[in-house]
N, C-alpha and C positions, 0 to 999 in steps of 0.2 A: 807508294811509288813503285812502278814497274821498271826495274833497271835493264831488263833484257839479259842476254848472255854476253859474256866477254868483258872487255875493258870499257868502263864508262868514260866517255870522253867529254861529255857535257851533262850538266844537271838539267832537270826539267825547267828550271828557272832561266836557263840559257848560259849560265856561267860555266867556264871550263873547270874540269876537275883538277885537283892537286893531289900529290902523294905526300902523306904525312906518316909519322912513326908513332905508334902507341907507346905511352909510358905508364900504362896501368899495370898493376900487379898481376892481373889475369892474362894480359897479352903484351908483356914487355918486349919492345923492339919489333913488334909485328907491324908491317907497313899496310896502309890502307888508302883507298881513294875517297876523297870527300869533295863536296861542292867547294869551289874556290871562293865563293862569295859569302855563304852563310852555312853554318852547321845547324842541323835540326832535323826533326822528324820528316819533313816534306822535302828534304834535299838528299842528294846522293851520299851514300856511305856504302863502301864495299871493300872487303879485305882483298889486298893485292894478290895474294897467292891463289885465292879462289877465282878472282877475275882472270888471272893468267891461265889457270887450268881450263876455264870455260872458253877463253879466247883460242887456246890450242885446239879444242874440239871444233869450234866454229871454222877456223882456218883449215883444219884437216878435212872437214866435210866439204868445204868449197873446193879444195884441191881434188878430191875424189870426183866431184861433179865436173870440174874442168877437164880432168883426164878422160872422163867418159865422153864429154862433148868433143874433145880432140879425136878420140878414137872413132866416133861417129862421123866426123868430118873426113877423116882419112879413108874410112870405108866408102864414102860417097865419091871419092875421087877416081 
């Protein structure tokens, strides 16, 4: 499954994602996104901290593009 970058909002099955908290010994208290309908190999699973880091990069890149577009529009006026 290709999750793409950033926060997964929907699973490939169409279900919305939910945020849960790990209670494993390896990742106690670590939050993650998971398919809201079914857990398993073919459904969304992504650590929340990693998703948020990726989302920040995606949004920052969009902001840079928008700032450049605005500068281009201003230059054309």
